[in-house]
N, CA, C and O atoms as a GROMACS GRO file, in nm:
protein
  540
    1MET      N    1 -13.148   5.809  15.136
    1MET     CA    2 -13.065   5.778  15.251
    1MET      C    3 -12.999   5.907  15.301
    1MET      O    4 -13.058   6.015  15.293
    2PHE      N    5 -12.879   5.894  15.353
    2PHE     CA    6 -12.810   6.006  15.414
    2PHE      C    7 -12.731   6.086  15.311
    2PHE      O    8 -12.692   6.033  15.207
    3GLU      N    9 -12.710   6.214  15.340
    3GLU     CA   10 -12.645   6.304  15.245
    3GLU      C   11 -12.493   6.304  15.259
    3GLU      O   12 -12.425   6.374  15.184
    4ASP      N   13 -12.440   6.230  15.353
    4ASP     CA   14 -12.296   6.225  15.378
    4ASP      C   15 -12.223   6.168  15.257
    4ASP      O   16 -12.258   6.060  15.208
    5ASP      N   17 -12.123   6.240  15.207
    5ASP     CA   18 -12.048   6.197  15.089
    5ASP      C   19 -11.988   6.058  15.106
    5ASP      O   20 -11.992   5.977  15.013
    6ASP      N   21 -11.933   6.031  15.223
    6ASP     CA   22 -11.871   5.899  15.245
    6ASP      C   23 -11.973   5.787  15.228
    6ASP      O   24 -11.940   5.682  15.174
    7MET      N   25 -12.095   5.809  15.274
    7MET     CA   26 -12.200   5.706  15.261
    7MET      C   27 -12.234   5.686  15.113
    7MET      O   28 -12.248   5.572  15.067
    8VAL      N   29 -12.246   5.796  15.040
    8VAL     CA   30 -12.280   5.787  14.897
    8VAL      C   31 -12.171   5.712  14.823
    8VAL      O   32 -12.199   5.618  14.749
    9PHE      N   33 -12.045   5.754  14.842
    9PHE     CA   34 -11.935   5.691  14.769
    9PHE      C   35 -11.915   5.546  14.811
    9PHE      O   36 -11.878   5.462  14.728
   10SER      N   37 -11.939   5.516  14.937
   10SER     CA   38 -11.930   5.376  14.981
   10SER      C   39 -12.036   5.291  14.914
   10SER      O   40 -12.009   5.179  14.872
   11ALA      N   41 -12.157   5.344  14.904
   11ALA     CA   42 -12.266   5.270  14.840
   11ALA      C   43 -12.235   5.244  14.694
   11ALA      O   44 -12.253   5.133  14.644
   12VAL      N   45 -12.187   5.346  14.624
   12VAL     CA   46 -12.154   5.331  14.481
   12VAL      C   47 -12.038   5.234  14.465
   12VAL      O   48 -12.039   5.150  14.375
   13SER      N   49 -11.936   5.246  14.552
   13SER     CA   50 -11.822   5.155  14.545
   13SER      C   51 -11.864   5.011  14.568
   13SER      O   52 -11.803   4.918  14.515
   14ALA      N   53 -11.969   4.991  14.649
   14ALA     CA   54 -12.018   4.857  14.679
   14ALA      C   55 -12.108   4.802  14.569
   14ALA      O   56 -12.153   4.687  14.576
   15GLY      N   57 -12.136   4.885  14.466
   15GLY     CA   58 -12.214   4.836  14.354
   15GLY      C   59 -12.352   4.896  14.338
   15GLY      O   60 -12.428   4.854  14.250
   16ALA      N   61 -12.388   4.994  14.421
   16ALA     CA   62 -12.520   5.058  14.407
   16ALA      C   63 -12.529   5.129  14.272
   16ALA      O   64 -12.434   5.194  14.229
   17VAL      N   65 -12.643   5.115  14.207
   17VAL     CA   66 -12.664   5.183  14.078
   17VAL      C   67 -12.738   5.315  14.097
   17VAL      O   68 -12.766   5.385  14.000
   18GLY      N   69 -12.768   5.348  14.220
   18GLY     CA   70 -12.835   5.474  14.247
   18GLY      C   71 -12.838   5.504  14.394
   18GLY      O   72 -12.802   5.422  14.478
   19TYR      N   73 -12.881   5.627  14.423
   19TYR     CA   74 -12.884   5.671  14.562
   19TYR      C   75 -12.979   5.789  14.571
   19TYR      O   76 -12.962   5.889  14.501
   20LEU      N   77 -13.078   5.776  14.655
   20LEU     CA   78 -13.171   5.886  14.679
   20LEU      C   79 -13.162   5.928  14.825
   20LEU      O   80 -13.131   5.848  14.913
   21LEU      N   81 -13.189   6.056  14.848
   21LEU     CA   82 -13.186   6.105  14.985
   21LEU      C   83 -13.317   6.073  15.054
   21LEU      O   84 -13.417   6.043  14.989
   22LYS      N   85 -13.315   6.078  15.186
   22LYS     CA   86 -13.431   6.042  15.268
   22LYS      C   87 -13.559   6.115  15.227
   22LYS      O   88 -13.666   6.054  15.228
   23GLY      N   89 -13.552   6.240  15.192
   23GLY     CA   90 -13.671   6.318  15.164
   23GLY      C   91 -13.724   6.303  15.022
   23GLY      O   92 -13.809   6.382  14.981
   24ALA      N   93 -13.677   6.204  14.948
   24ALA     CA   94 -13.722   6.187  14.809
   24ALA      C   95 -13.872   6.161  14.804
   24ALA      O   96 -13.927   6.090  14.888
   25ALA      N   97 -13.937   6.219  14.704
   25ALA     CA   98 -14.082   6.203  14.686
   25ALA      C   99 -14.112   6.060  14.640
   25ALA      O  100 -14.028   5.993  14.579
   26GLY      N  101 -14.233   6.015  14.670
   26GLY     CA  102 -14.275   5.880  14.632
   26GLY      C  103 -14.260   5.853  14.484
   26GLY      O  104 -14.216   5.745  14.443
   27ALA      N  105 -14.298   5.951  14.402
   27ALA     CA  106 -14.287   5.933  14.256
   27ALA      C  107 -14.141   5.918  14.214
   27ALA      O  108 -14.109   5.842  14.124
   28ASP      N  109 -14.052   5.992  14.282
   28ASP     CA  110 -13.908   5.982  14.250
   28ASP      C  111 -13.855   5.844  14.287
   28ASP      O  112 -13.769   5.789  14.218
   29ILE      N  113 -13.906   5.789  14.395
   29ILE     CA  114 -13.862   5.656  14.439
   29ILE      C  115 -13.907   5.550  14.338
   29ILE      O  116 -13.830   5.462  14.302
   30VAL      N  117 -14.032   5.560  14.294
   30VAL     CA  118 -14.083   5.464  14.195
   30VAL      C  119 -14.002   5.473  14.066
   30VAL      O  120 -13.962   5.371  14.010
   31THR      N  121 -13.977   5.595  14.020
   31THR     CA  122 -13.897   5.616  13.898
   31THR      C  123 -13.756   5.558  13.916
   31THR      O  124 -13.702   5.494  13.826
   32ALA      N  125 -13.697   5.581  14.033
   32ALA     CA  126 -13.561   5.533  14.060
   32ALA      C  127 -13.557   5.381  14.061
   32ALA      O  128 -13.463   5.321  14.007
   33VAL      N  129 -13.656   5.317  14.121
   33VAL     CA  130 -13.659   5.171  14.126
   33VAL      C  131 -13.670   5.114  13.985
   33VAL      O  132 -13.602   5.017  13.951
   34ARG      N  133 -13.756   5.172  13.905
   34ARG     CA  134 -13.770   5.125  13.766
   34ARG      C  135 -13.640   5.146  13.687
   34ARG      O  136 -13.598   5.058  13.612
   35ALA      N  137 -13.579   5.262  13.705
   35ALA     CA  138 -13.454   5.290  13.633
   35ALA      C  139 -13.344   5.194  13.679
   35ALA      O  140 -13.269   5.143  13.596
   36ALA      N  141 -13.333   5.171  13.808
   36ALA     CA  142 -13.232   5.079  13.860
   36ALA      C  143 -13.256   4.938  13.807
   36ALA      O  144 -13.161   4.866  13.776
   37GLY      N  145 -13.384   4.900  13.797
   37GLY     CA  146 -13.418   4.769  13.740
   37GLY      C  147 -13.375   4.756  13.596
   37GLY      O  148 -13.349   4.646  13.547
   38ALA      N  149 -13.367   4.869  13.526
   38ALA     CA  150 -13.322   4.871  13.386
   38ALA      C  151 -13.171   4.898  13.378
   38ALA      O  152 -13.119   4.929  13.271
   39ASP      N  153 -13.103   4.887  13.492
   39ASP     CA  154 -12.958   4.905  13.504
   39ASP      C  155 -12.914   5.047  13.465
   39ASP      O  156 -12.808   5.066  13.405
   40GLN      N  157 -12.996   5.145  13.500
   40GLN     CA  158 -12.961   5.285  13.478
   40GLN      C  159 -12.920   5.346  13.611
   40GLN      O  160 -12.980   5.316  13.715
   41ALA      N  161 -12.820   5.430  13.609
   41ALA     CA  162 -12.776   5.497  13.731
   41ALA      C  163 -12.877   5.605  13.769
   41ALA      O  164 -12.924   5.680  13.684
   42VAL      N  165 -12.909   5.611  13.898
   42VAL     CA  166 -13.008   5.707  13.946
   42VAL      C  167 -12.953   5.779  14.069
   42VAL      O  168 -12.918   5.716  14.169
   43PHE      N  169 -12.946   5.912  14.059
   43PHE     CA  170 -12.903   5.994  14.172
   43PHE      C  171 -12.990   6.118  14.173
   43PHE      O  172 -13.026   6.171  14.068
   44GLY      N  173 -13.022   6.164  14.292
   44GLY     CA  174 -13.096   6.289  14.302
   44GLY      C  175 -13.011   6.401  14.245
   44GLY      O  176 -12.890   6.387  14.232
   45ALA      N  177 -13.075   6.514  14.210
   45ALA     CA  178 -13.004   6.626  14.146
   45ALA      C  179 -12.886   6.676  14.229
   45ALA      O  180 -12.778   6.698  14.175
   46ALA      N  181 -12.906   6.693  14.359
   46ALA     CA  182 -12.798   6.744  14.444
   46ALA      C  183 -12.682   6.645  14.449
   46ALA      O  184 -12.566   6.686  14.444
   47LEU      N  185 -12.712   6.516  14.457
   47LEU     CA  186 -12.606   6.416  14.460
   47LEU      C  187 -12.535   6.408  14.326
   47LEU      O  188 -12.413   6.392  14.322
   48ALA      N  189 -12.609   6.417  14.218
   48ALA     CA  190 -12.548   6.412  14.085
   48ALA      C  191 -12.448   6.526  14.069
   48ALA      O  192 -12.339   6.506  14.015
   49GLN      N  193 -12.484   6.645  14.116
   49GLN     CA  194 -12.393   6.760  14.107
   49GLN      C  195 -12.267   6.735  14.191
   49GLN      O  196 -12.156   6.765  14.147
   50ARG      N  197 -12.284   6.682  14.311
   50ARG     CA  198 -12.168   6.654  14.396
   50ARG      C  199 -12.079   6.546  14.335
   50ARG      O  200 -11.957   6.555  14.344
   51LEU      N  201 -12.139   6.446  14.273
   51LEU     CA  202 -12.059   6.343  14.206
   51LEU      C  203 -11.980   6.402  14.090
   51LEU      O  204 -11.863   6.370  14.072
   52ARG      N  205 -12.044   6.488  14.011
   52ARG     CA  206 -11.973   6.554  13.900
   52ARG      C  207 -11.856   6.635  13.954
   52ARG      O  208 -11.747   6.630  13.898
   53THR      N  209 -11.879   6.710  14.061
   53THR     CA  210 -11.772   6.791  14.120
   53THR      C  211 -11.660   6.703  14.170
   53THR      O  212 -11.542   6.732  14.147
   54TRP      N  213 -11.695   6.593  14.238
   54TRP     CA  214 -11.593   6.504  14.291
   54TRP      C  215 -11.508   6.444  14.178
   54TRP      O  216 -11.386   6.440  14.190
   55PHE      N  217 -11.572   6.400  14.072
   55PHE     CA  218 -11.497   6.337  13.962
   55PHE      C  219 -11.416   6.438  13.882
   55PHE      O  220 -11.311   6.403  13.829
   56THR      N  221 -11.462   6.563  13.871
   56THR     CA  222 -11.387   6.662  13.794
   56THR      C  223 -11.267   6.716  13.869
   56THR      O  224 -11.171   6.761  13.806
   57ARG      N  225 -11.267   6.713  14.001
   57ARG     CA  226 -11.150   6.763  14.074
   57ARG      C  227 -11.043   6.655  14.088
   57ARG      O  228 -10.933   6.684  14.136
   58GLY      N  229 -11.073   6.533  14.049
   58GLY     CA  230 -10.973   6.426  14.048
   58GLY      C  231 -10.958   6.359  14.182
   58GLY      O  232 -11.016   6.403  14.282
   59PRO      N  233 -10.880   6.253  14.185
   59PRO     CA  234 -10.862   6.178  14.310
   59PRO      C  235 -10.789   6.264  14.413
   59PRO      O  236 -10.694   6.335  14.381
   60GLN      N  237 -10.835   6.254  14.535
   60GLN     CA  238 -10.774   6.326  14.645
   60GLN      C  239 -10.683   6.232  14.723
   60GLN      O  240 -10.709   6.112  14.731
   61LYS      N  241 -10.578   6.288  14.779
   61LYS     CA  242 -10.489   6.207  14.862
   61LYS      C  243 -10.567   6.162  14.985
   61LYS      O  244 -10.628   6.245  15.053
   62PRO      N  245 -10.567   6.032  15.015
   62PRO     CA  246 -10.641   5.986  15.132
   62PRO      C  247 -10.582   6.045  15.260
   62PRO      O  248 -10.462   6.070  15.270
   63ALA      N  249 -10.669   6.066  15.356
   63ALA     CA  250 -10.625   6.118  15.485
   63ALA      C  251 -10.537   6.015  15.555
   63ALA      O  252 -10.552   5.894  15.536
   64GLU      N  253 -10.446   6.064  15.636
   64GLU     CA  254 -10.359   5.976  15.714
   64GLU      C  255 -10.445   5.896  15.811
   64GLU      O  256 -10.525   5.955  15.884
   65PRO      N  257 -10.430   5.763  15.814
   65PRO     CA  258 -10.512   5.686  15.908
   65PRO      C  259 -10.470   5.716  16.052
   65PRO      O  260 -10.354   5.748  16.078
   66PHE      N  261 -10.564   5.705  16.143
   66PHE     CA  262 -10.540   5.723  16.285
   66PHE      C  263 -10.474   5.858  16.317
   66PHE      O  264 -10.362   5.861  16.368
   67PRO      N  265 -10.542   5.967  16.286
   67PRO     CA  266 -10.482   6.100  16.309
   67PRO      C  267 -10.449   6.127  16.455
   67PRO      O  268 -10.370   6.217  16.484
   68GLN      N  269 -10.508   6.052  16.548
   68GLN     CA  270 -10.479   6.072  16.690
   68GLN      C  271 -10.343   6.016  16.729
   68GLN      O  272 -10.295   6.041  16.840
   69LEU      N  273 -10.280   5.940  16.638
   69LEU     CA  274 -10.148   5.884  16.665
   69LEU      C  275 -10.040   5.968  16.600
   69LEU      O  276 -10.063   6.034  16.498
   70THR      N  277  -9.922   5.965  16.659
   70THR     CA  278  -9.806   6.031  16.599
   70THR      C  279  -9.757   5.944  16.484
   70THR      O  280  -9.798   5.828  16.471
   71ALA      N  281  -9.670   5.998  16.400
   71ALA     CA  282  -9.613   5.920  16.290
   71ALA      C  283  -9.539   5.797  16.345
   71ALA      O  284  -9.548   5.689  16.287
   72ARG      N  285  -9.469   5.815  16.453
   72ARG     CA  286  -9.395   5.703  16.515
   72ARG      C  287  -9.493   5.596  16.566
   72ARG      O  288  -9.468   5.477  16.549
   73GLU      N  289  -9.603   5.638  16.627
   73GLU     CA  290  -9.702   5.542  16.676
   73GLU      C  291  -9.767   5.468  16.559
   73GLU      O  292  -9.797   5.349  16.572
   74ARG      N  293  -9.791   5.536  16.447
   74ARG     CA  294  -9.846   5.467  16.328
   74ARG      C  295  -9.745   5.364  16.276
   74ARG      O  296  -9.784   5.257  16.228
   75GLU      N  297  -9.618   5.397  16.284
   75GLU     CA  298  -9.514   5.304  16.241
   75GLU      C  299  -9.515   5.179  16.331
   75GLU      O  300  -9.499   5.066  16.284
   76ILE      N  301  -9.533   5.201  16.460
   76ILE     CA  302  -9.542   5.089  16.556
   76ILE      C  303  -9.666   5.006  16.525
   76ILE      O  304  -9.659   4.883  16.523
   77LEU      N  305  -9.778   5.072  16.502
   77LEU     CA  306  -9.903   5.002  16.469
   77LEU      C  307  -9.888   4.923  16.340
   77LEU      O  308  -9.945   4.815  16.325
   78ASP      N  309  -9.811   4.976  16.245
   78ASP     CA  310  -9.783   4.904  16.121
   78ASP      C  311  -9.710   4.774  16.153
   78ASP      O  312  -9.738   4.671  16.092
   79GLY      N  313  -9.617   4.779  16.247
   79GLY     CA  314  -9.547   4.657  16.288
   79GLY      C  315  -9.641   4.557  16.353
   79GLY      O  316  -9.631   4.437  16.328
   80VAL      N  317  -9.732   4.606  16.436
   80VAL     CA  318  -9.833   4.519  16.499
   80VAL      C  319  -9.916   4.451  16.390
   80VAL      O  320  -9.937   4.330  16.393
   81ALA      N  321  -9.962   4.531  16.292
   81ALA     CA  322 -10.045   4.477  16.183
   81ALA      C  323  -9.968   4.380  16.095
   81ALA      O  324 -10.027   4.290  16.035
   82ALA      N  325  -9.836   4.398  16.088
   82ALA     CA  326  -9.753   4.307  16.008
   82ALA      C  327  -9.724   4.177  16.081
   82ALA      O  328  -9.662   4.086  16.025
   83GLY      N  329  -9.769   4.167  16.206
   83GLY     CA  330  -9.754   4.042  16.280
   83GLY      C  331  -9.634   4.036  16.372
   83GLY      O  332  -9.602   3.930  16.426
   84LEU      N  333  -9.566   4.148  16.391
   84LEU     CA  334  -9.451   4.149  16.482
   84LEU      C  335  -9.499   4.147  16.626
   84LEU      O  336  -9.603   4.204  16.659
   85THR      N  337  -9.422   4.083  16.712
   85THR     CA  338  -9.454   4.083  16.855
   85THR      C  339  -9.410   4.216  16.916
   85THR      O  340  -9.333   4.291  16.855
   86ASN      N  341  -9.459   4.245  17.036
   86ASN     CA  342  -9.416   4.366  17.105
   86ASN      C  343  -9.265   4.368  17.122
   86ASN      O  344  -9.201   4.472  17.106
   87ALA      N  345  -9.207   4.252  17.156
   87ALA     CA  346  -9.063   4.242  17.177
   87ALA      C  347  -8.987   4.273  17.047
   87ALA      O  348  -8.886   4.343  17.049
   88GLN      N  349  -9.036   4.221  16.934
   88GLN     CA  350  -8.971   4.247  16.806
   88GLN      C  351  -8.978   4.395  16.770
   88GLN      O  352  -8.881   4.454  16.724
   89ILE      N  353  -9.095   4.455  16.791
   89ILE     CA  354  -9.112   4.597  16.762
   89ILE      C  355  -9.019   4.679  16.852
   89ILE      O  356  -8.950   4.770  16.806
   90GLY      N  357  -9.018   4.645  16.980
   90GLY     CA  358  -8.933   4.715  17.074
   90GLY      C  359  -8.786   4.705  17.037
   90GLY      O  360  -8.713   4.804  17.045
   91GLN      N  361  -8.743   4.588  16.996
   91GLN     CA  362  -8.604   4.566  16.958
   91GLN      C  363  -8.569   4.646  16.831
   91GLN      O  364  -8.463   4.709  16.825
   92GLN      N  365  -8.657   4.643  16.731
   92GLN     CA  366  -8.631   4.714  16.605
   92GLN      C  367  -8.636   4.865  16.620
   92GLN      O  368  -8.561   4.938  16.554
   93MET      N  369  -8.726   4.912  16.708
   93MET     CA  370  -8.749   5.056  16.717
   93MET      C  371  -8.695   5.117  16.846
   93MET      O  372  -8.713   5.236  16.870
   94PHE      N  373  -8.628   5.037  16.927
   94PHE     CA  374  -8.567   5.084  17.051
   94PHE      C  375  -8.669   5.151  17.143
   94PHE      O  376  -8.654   5.267  17.181
   95LEU      N  377  -8.772   5.076  17.179
   95LEU     CA  378  -8.872   5.127  17.271
   95LEU      C  379  -8.924   5.016  17.359
   95LEU      O  380  -8.895   4.898  17.337
   96SER      N  381  -9.001   5.054  17.459
   96SER     CA  382  -9.052   4.955  17.555
   96SER      C  383  -9.179   4.890  17.502
   96SER      O  384  -9.248   4.946  17.416
   97GLY      N  385  -9.208   4.771  17.553
   97GLY     CA  386  -9.329   4.700  17.514
   97GLY      C  387  -9.456   4.771  17.556
   97GLY      O  388  -9.563   4.743  17.503
   98LYS      N  389  -9.444   4.862  17.651
   98LYS     CA  390  -9.561   4.935  17.700
   98LYS      C  391  -9.617   5.031  17.594
   98LYS      O  392  -9.733   5.072  17.602
   99THR      N  393  -9.536   5.066  17.497
   99THR     CA  394  -9.579   5.161  17.394
   99THR      C  395  -9.699   5.108  17.316
   99THR      O  396  -9.790   5.185  17.283
  100VAL      N  397  -9.702   4.980  17.286
  100VAL     CA  398  -9.815   4.922  17.213
  100VAL      C  399  -9.942   4.935  17.297
  100VAL      O  400 -10.049   4.965  17.244
  101ALA      N  401  -9.931   4.913  17.427
  101ALA     CA  402 -10.047   4.929  17.516
  101ALA      C  403 -10.097   5.074  17.513
  101ALA      O  404 -10.217   5.098  17.517
  102ASN      N  405 -10.005   5.168  17.507
  102ASN     CA  406 -10.044   5.310  17.499
  102ASN      C  407 -10.121   5.338  17.371
  102ASN      O  408 -10.217   5.415  17.371
  103ILE      N  409 -10.078   5.276  17.261
  103ILE     CA  410 -10.147   5.294  17.133
  103ILE      C  411 -10.288   5.236  17.140
  103ILE      O  412 -10.383   5.296  17.091
  104LEU      N  413 -10.301   5.119  17.202
  104LEU     CA  414 -10.433   5.058  17.217
  104LEU      C  415 -10.525   5.152  17.296
  104LEU      O  416 -10.642   5.168  17.262
  105ALA      N  417 -10.471   5.212  17.399
  105ALA     CA  418 -10.551   5.304  17.481
  105ALA      C  419 -10.594   5.425  17.398
  105ALA      O  420 -10.709   5.469  17.407
  106LYS      N  421 -10.502   5.480  17.318
  106LYS     CA  422 -10.535   5.596  17.236
  106LYS      C  423 -10.645   5.563  17.134
  106LYS      O  424 -10.728   5.648  17.101
  107LEU      N  425 -10.644   5.440  17.085
  107LEU     CA  426 -10.743   5.397  16.986
  107LEU      C  427 -10.870   5.341  17.050
  107LEU      O  428 -10.963   5.301  16.979
  108HIS      N  429 -10.874   5.337  17.182
  108HIS     CA  430 -10.988   5.284  17.258
  108HIS      C  431 -11.016   5.138  17.221
  108HIS      O  432 -11.131   5.098  17.201
  109LEU      N  433 -10.908   5.061  17.213
  109LEU     CA  434 -10.919   4.919  17.181
  109LEU      C  435 -10.876   4.838  17.303
  109LEU      O  436 -10.787   4.878  17.378
  110ALA      N  437 -10.941   4.723  17.322
  110ALA     CA  438 -10.915   4.642  17.440
  110ALA      C  439 -10.801   4.544  17.421
  110ALA      O  440 -10.735   4.506  17.518
  111GLU      N  441 -10.776   4.502  17.298
  111GLU     CA  442 -10.675   4.398  17.278
  111GLU      C  443 -10.602   4.415  17.146
  111GLU      O  444 -10.648   4.485  17.055
  112ARG      N  445 -10.488   4.351  17.139
  112ARG     CA  446 -10.398   4.358  17.024
  112ARG      C  447 -10.468   4.314  16.894
  112ARG      O  448 -10.445   4.373  16.789
  113GLY      N  449 -10.551   4.210  16.902
  113GLY     CA  450 -10.621   4.160  16.783
  113GLY      C  451 -10.709   4.267  16.719
  113GLY      O  452 -10.717   4.276  16.597
  114GLN      N  453 -10.775   4.347  16.802
  114GLN     CA  454 -10.857   4.456  16.750
  114GLN      C  455 -10.770   4.559  16.679
  114GLN      O  456 -10.811   4.614  16.576
  115ALA      N  457 -10.651   4.585  16.733
  115ALA     CA  458 -10.559   4.680  16.670
  115ALA      C  459 -10.512   4.628  16.534
  115ALA      O  460 -10.500   4.705  16.439
  116ILE      N  461 -10.487   4.499  16.527
  116ILE     CA  462 -10.443   4.439  16.400
  116ILE      C  463 -10.552   4.456  16.294
  116ILE      O  464 -10.524   4.496  16.182
  117VAL      N  465 -10.676   4.425  16.330
  117VAL     CA  466 -10.787   4.438  16.234
  117VAL      C  467 -10.803   4.583  16.191
  117VAL      O  468 -10.814   4.610  16.071
  118ALA      N  469 -10.805   4.676  16.287
  118ALA     CA  470 -10.823   4.818  16.254
  118ALA      C  471 -10.709   4.868  16.166
  118ALA      O  472 -10.732   4.941  16.069
  119ALA      N  473 -10.587   4.829  16.199
  119ALA     CA  474 -10.471   4.874  16.122
  119ALA      C  475 -10.472   4.817  15.980
  119ALA      O  476 -10.443   4.888  15.884
  120ARG      N  477 -10.506   4.690  15.967
  120ARG     CA  478 -10.510   4.630  15.833
  120ARG      C  479 -10.623   4.689  15.750
  120ARG      O  480 -10.608   4.707  15.629
  121ASP      N  481 -10.736   4.718  15.814
  121ASP     CA  482 -10.846   4.784  15.742
  121ASP      C  483 -10.803   4.920  15.688
  121ASP      O  484 -10.854   4.967  15.586
  122ALA      N  485 -10.709   4.984  15.759
  122ALA     CA  486 -10.659   5.116  15.718
  122ALA      C  487 -10.540   5.105  15.622
  122ALA      O  488 -10.483   5.206  15.582
  123GLY      N  489 -10.503   4.981  15.586
  123GLY     CA  490 -10.396   4.962  15.489
  123GLY      C  491 -10.258   4.941  15.550
  123GLY      O  492 -10.160   4.934  15.476
  124LEU      N  493 -10.248   4.931  15.680
  124LEU     CA  494 -10.119   4.908  15.744
  124LEU      C  495 -10.088   4.759  15.749
  124LEU      O  496 -10.178   4.675  15.739
  125GLY      N  497  -9.960   4.728  15.766
  125GLY     CA  498  -9.918   4.589  15.782
  125GLY      C  499  -9.920   4.507  15.655
  125GLY      O  500  -9.911   4.384  15.660
  126ARG      N  501  -9.930   4.572  15.542
  126ARG     CA  502  -9.940   4.499  15.414
  126ARG      C  503  -9.804   4.473  15.350
  126ARG      O  504  -9.796   4.402  15.250
  127ARG      N  505  -9.701   4.528  15.406
  127ARG     CA  506  -9.567   4.508  15.352
  127ARG      C  507  -9.477   4.464  15.466
  127ARG      O  508  -9.508   4.488  15.582
  128PRO      N  509  -9.367   4.400  15.436
  128PRO     CA  510  -9.276   4.361  15.543
  128PRO      C  511  -9.235   4.485  15.622
  128PRO      O  512  -9.202   4.588  15.564
  129HIS      N  513  -9.238   4.474  15.755
  129HIS     CA  514  -9.207   4.587  15.842
  129HIS      C  515  -9.067   4.638  15.813
  129HIS      O  516  -8.972   4.561  15.801
  130GLY      N  517  -9.056   4.770  15.802
  130GLY     CA  518  -8.928   4.832  15.778
  130GLY      C  519  -8.899   4.856  15.631
  130GLY      O  520  -8.807   4.930  15.599
  131GLU      N  521  -8.977   4.795  15.541
  131GLU     CA  522  -8.960   4.816  15.399
  131GLU      C  523  -9.028   4.946  15.360
  131GLU      O  524  -9.142   4.968  15.400
  132PRO      N  525  -8.964   5.034  15.284
  132PRO     CA  526  -9.025   5.163  15.250
  132PRO      C  527  -9.148   5.146  15.163
  132PRO      O  528  -9.158   5.052  15.084
  133GLU      N  529  -9.243   5.239  15.180
  133GLU     CA  530  -9.363   5.238  15.098
  133GLU      C  531  -9.328   5.282  14.958
  133GLU      O  532  -9.241   5.366  14.939
  134SER      N  533  -9.396   5.226  14.858
  134SER     CA  534  -9.375   5.271  14.721
  134SER      C  535  -9.466   5.390  14.695
  134SER      O  536  -9.576   5.397  14.750
  135SER      N  537  -9.422   5.482  14.613
  135SER     CA  538  -9.502   5.603  14.585
  135SER      C  539  -9.578   5.589  14.457
  135SER      O  540  -9.650   5.680  14.418
   0.00000   0.00000   0.00000
């Protein structure tokens, strides 16, 4: 498949027992299928080295979701994902209801429901709005 690290790690996280790159030789594919059938992990040499490197450097801090938004806009989006109305967000954060529309435009989303899904997928809205995150 593809050499992109995110694709590899997503596949493994989803339960894949192996991963070969697109250019793998036919014999390597046959060997990999047999090994996977025997519940053995199979990765091409380059991928195996990258996996070793990734695991030896330890967990990395995840990137901030929605880098195109300011910290304040992410806080507003967190309120949207938590189920607050525009009026409630505006009242709590002292801003106009138009701000949520601006965030939707920045994220290239057509409606509030899409923003809620995207924000929750990124881990926002999982705690009561205004409650500090635990470290």
